[in-house]
C-alpha positions as CSV (number, residue, x, y, z in Angstrom):
1,M,-7.8,-38.3,-66.6
2,A,-6.9,-40.7,-63.5
3,I,-4.2,-39.4,-60.6
4,R,-1.7,-41.1,-60.3
5,W,-0.6,-41.1,-56.7
6,P,2.5,-42.5,-56.4
7,L,3.9,-39.8,-58.6
8,L,2.1,-36.6,-57.0
9,V,3.5,-38.2,-53.5
10,R,6.7,-37.6,-54.7
11,R,6.6,-34.3,-55.6
12,T,4.7,-33.5,-53.1
13,H,7.6,-35.3,-51.3
14,K,10.4,-33.8,-53.1
15,W,8.7,-30.0,-53.1
16,L,8.8,-30.2,-49.6
17,A,12.7,-31.2,-48.4
18,L,13.6,-28.5,-50.9
19,V,11.9,-26.3,-48.8
20,V,11.9,-27.0,-45.3
21,G,15.0,-29.8,-45.8
22,V,17.1,-27.0,-45.2
23,Q,14.9,-25.6,-41.9
24,V,14.4,-29.4,-40.5
25,L,18.3,-30.0,-41.0
26,L,19.0,-26.9,-38.3
27,W,16.1,-28.1,-35.7
28,T,18.4,-31.5,-35.5
29,L,21.4,-29.8,-35.1
30,T,20.1,-26.9,-32.6
31,G,18.5,-29.4,-31.1
32,F,21.5,-31.5,-30.4
33,Y,23.3,-28.8,-28.8
34,M,21.0,-27.6,-26.5
35,V,20.8,-31.7,-25.0
36,V,24.3,-31.7,-24.7
37,V,24.9,-28.6,-23.5
38,H,24.3,-29.0,-19.6
39,I,21.8,-25.7,-19.0
40,D,23.2,-24.8,-15.6
41,T,26.2,-24.3,-18.0
42,I,24.5,-22.5,-20.0
43,H,22.8,-20.1,-17.5
44,G,26.6,-20.2,-16.2
45,D,25.6,-20.5,-12.7
46,H,29.8,-21.4,-12.3
47,L,30.8,-18.1,-12.8
48,V,29.3,-16.6,-10.1
49,R,29.6,-17.0,-6.3
50,A,27.1,-17.5,-4.0
51,P,25.6,-15.4,-2.2
52,A,27.4,-15.7,1.5
53,S,24.8,-15.7,4.4
54,Q,26.3,-13.1,7.0
55,P,24.7,-12.2,11.1
56,Y,23.1,-8.7,11.1
57,E,23.7,-6.4,13.8
58,L,20.5,-5.2,14.5
59,A,21.4,-2.9,16.9
60,G,21.5,1.0,16.2
61,L,20.0,0.2,12.8
62,A,17.4,3.0,11.1
63,P,13.8,1.5,12.0
64,P,12.3,0.9,8.5
65,S,9.6,3.6,9.0
66,R,12.1,5.6,8.6
67,I,12.9,4.1,5.2
68,V,9.4,4.0,4.2
69,A,8.6,7.4,4.6
70,A,12.1,8.2,2.4
71,A,10.8,5.8,0.3
72,P,7.3,7.2,-1.4
73,G,5.3,4.5,-2.6
74,A,7.6,1.9,-1.5
75,S,6.4,-2.1,-1.2
76,E,8.7,-3.7,0.0
77,V,11.8,-2.7,3.1
78,R,14.5,-5.8,3.7
79,L,17.8,-5.8,5.0
80,Q,20.8,-6.7,3.0
81,R,24.7,-6.5,2.5
82,L,27.1,-3.8,0.2
83,F,30.5,-4.6,0.7
84,D,30.1,-6.0,3.5
85,R,27.7,-3.3,4.6
86,A,24.0,-3.5,6.2
87,V,22.1,-1.3,3.8
88,W,18.3,-1.6,3.7
89,R,16.4,-1.7,0.5
90,A,13.3,-0.5,-0.7
91,E,10.9,-1.7,-3.4
92,T,10.1,1.8,-5.1
93,P,8.0,1.8,-8.2
94,D,10.6,3.5,-9.6
95,G,13.4,0.5,-9.2
96,A,14.5,-0.9,-5.7
97,R,16.9,2.2,-3.4
98,L,19.3,1.7,-0.4
99,F,20.0,3.3,2.3
100,D,22.2,3.5,5.1
101,A,21.5,1.4,7.4
102,R,22.1,3.2,10.1
103,S,21.2,6.3,9.2
104,G,19.3,5.9,7.2
105,A,20.6,8.1,4.8
106,P,19.9,7.1,0.6
107,L,22.9,5.8,-1.1
108,P,24.3,7.3,-4.2
109,A,24.5,4.6,-7.5
110,L,27.8,2.6,-7.3
111,T,30.3,4.1,-9.1
112,E,33.2,2.2,-11.9
113,P,35.9,1.7,-9.1
114,Q,33.1,0.2,-7.0
115,V,30.9,-1.9,-9.3
116,R,34.5,-2.8,-10.2
117,E,34.8,-4.3,-7.0
118,Q,31.9,-5.8,-6.8
119,A,32.2,-7.6,-9.7
120,R,35.0,-9.5,-8.4
121,R,33.6,-10.6,-6.0
122,I,31.0,-11.9,-7.8
123,Y,32.9,-13.7,-10.3
124,T,34.6,-17.0,-9.8
125,G,37.4,-17.0,-12.4
126,D,40.5,-15.4,-12.2
127,G,40.6,-13.7,-15.1
128,K,41.5,-9.6,-15.2
129,I,38.5,-7.8,-15.9
130,V,38.8,-5.7,-19.3
131,S,35.2,-3.6,-20.4
132,V,33.2,-1.8,-17.2
133,K,30.5,0.1,-19.1
134,L,27.2,1.9,-18.1
135,L,25.0,1.1,-21.0
136,T,21.7,3.1,-21.0
137,K,21.0,0.8,-24.5
138,S,19.5,-2.9,-24.0
139,P,22.1,-5.0,-26.0
140,L,20.8,-8.2,-28.0
141,E,21.8,-10.7,-25.4
142,M,20.3,-8.1,-22.6
143,Q,16.4,-8.0,-24.9
144,A,14.4,-8.4,-22.0
145,R,16.4,-6.5,-19.5
146,K,16.1,-2.8,-19.0
147,P,18.8,-0.2,-18.9
148,P,20.6,1.5,-17.3
149,Y,23.0,-1.7,-15.6
150,W,27.1,-2.1,-15.8
151,Q,28.2,-4.1,-18.5
152,V,32.0,-6.1,-17.0
153,E,33.3,-8.0,-19.5
154,F,36.2,-10.8,-18.2
155,E,39.1,-12.0,-20.4
156,G,38.8,-15.6,-21.1
157,W,37.6,-17.9,-24.8
158,N,34.4,-18.0,-23.8
159,R,33.8,-13.9,-23.1
160,P,32.2,-13.7,-19.1
161,T,30.5,-10.4,-19.2
162,L,28.4,-10.2,-16.1
163,Y,25.3,-7.3,-15.2
164,L,24.8,-5.8,-12.3
165,S,22.4,-3.3,-10.8
166,P,23.8,0.8,-11.0
167,Q,21.4,1.2,-7.5
168,T,22.1,-2.1,-5.8
169,G,24.6,-3.4,-7.2
170,E,22.9,-7.0,-7.3
171,L,23.6,-9.1,-10.3
172,I,20.8,-8.7,-12.9
173,S,22.1,-11.0,-15.6
174,R,25.7,-12.7,-17.2
175,R,26.2,-14.3,-19.6
176,H,29.2,-16.5,-21.9
177,A,29.4,-17.3,-24.6
178,L,28.0,-20.8,-25.0
179,W,25.2,-19.0,-23.7
180,R,25.1,-16.5,-26.9
181,V,25.6,-20.0,-29.0
182,F,22.7,-21.0,-27.2
183,D,20.8,-18.0,-28.1
184,F,21.4,-18.4,-31.6
185,A,20.6,-21.8,-31.8
186,W,17.3,-21.5,-29.7
187,M,16.7,-18.3,-32.9
188,L,16.9,-20.9,-35.3
189,H,15.5,-23.3,-33.5
190,I,11.9,-21.0,-33.3
191,M,11.9,-19.1,-36.0
192,D,11.7,-16.4,-34.4
193,Y,14.4,-14.6,-35.7
194,D,13.4,-10.9,-34.1
195,E,12.1,-11.2,-30.5
196,R,13.8,-14.5,-30.4
197,T,11.0,-15.6,-27.8
198,D,7.4,-16.2,-30.1
199,V,7.1,-20.6,-29.7
200,N,3.9,-19.6,-31.5
201,N,5.2,-18.1,-34.4
202,P,3.2,-18.3,-38.0
203,L,6.6,-19.0,-39.8
204,L,7.5,-22.4,-37.2
205,R,3.6,-22.8,-37.6
206,V,4.1,-23.4,-41.3
207,A,7.4,-25.0,-41.8
208,T,6.1,-27.5,-38.5
209,W,2.8,-28.4,-40.7
210,S,5.3,-28.9,-43.9
211,A,8.0,-31.0,-42.4
212,F,4.9,-32.5,-41.4
213,A,4.0,-33.5,-43.9
214,M,6.7,-34.1,-45.8
215,A,7.3,-36.9,-43.0
216,L,3.5,-38.0,-44.0
217,T,4.1,-38.0,-47.7
218,G,8.0,-40.1,-47.0
219,A,6.2,-42.7,-45.0
220,W,3.8,-43.5,-47.6
221,L,6.6,-44.0,-50.3
222,L,7.6,-46.1,-48.2
223,I,5.0,-48.1,-47.9
224,W,4.0,-48.2,-51.4
225,S,7.5,-48.9,-52.1
226,F,6.9,-52.5,-50.1
227,K,3.9,-53.4,-51.6
228,R,4.9,-53.2,-55.0
229,R,7.9,-55.3,-54.2
230,K,6.3,-58.0,-53.1
231,G,3.8,-57.1,-55.6
232,K,7.1,-58.4,-58.7
233,K,8.0,-61.3,-56.6
234,A,5.0,-62.6,-56.9
């Protein structure tokens, strides 16, 4: 029995379209969103102020050797500011630690009032703080970051949220509604519904090759239909 290629290709194209057509539509819509909304907006660069550069008064500071002795295993010690106050920052195997720049005494973790003040310094908007939480479990939007950290949410339609280090008060990340939509769109785009990071997962590969096959069969049918029309006219 001879194979009726046009019928076979048409049925293959139809079933492939039924199976992967929705995903192809999702690729189009999510790709459109990721192109239209500027990446700097997605990153939330407009939500935070750039750190101001201020000179340090080096006279009377505790020597770095004292900080190294107080922070065993420190790989780096550098001078920075916390609330306009000079502090030594030591990078230790257990994370960053701050020390008073003059006395060399270790500084405790930030309190909630200090976190509120620091968040207000960083945030560029005028909205009020509506929530401050010290998280010990990572929320979905911070999967790649290990807690603990402070979550500070401001009022506003886009729910701007800052995440701050409990030890140094530094900005870890920022999130807002457009970023969350982007994250959801990215999940649909790469078809990684768990971690949202694997751009080479089996499901995506199967869908990609199926969509490619759908395109090939569609192109074949288009070419075949033109040849058929020409034959009828002749």
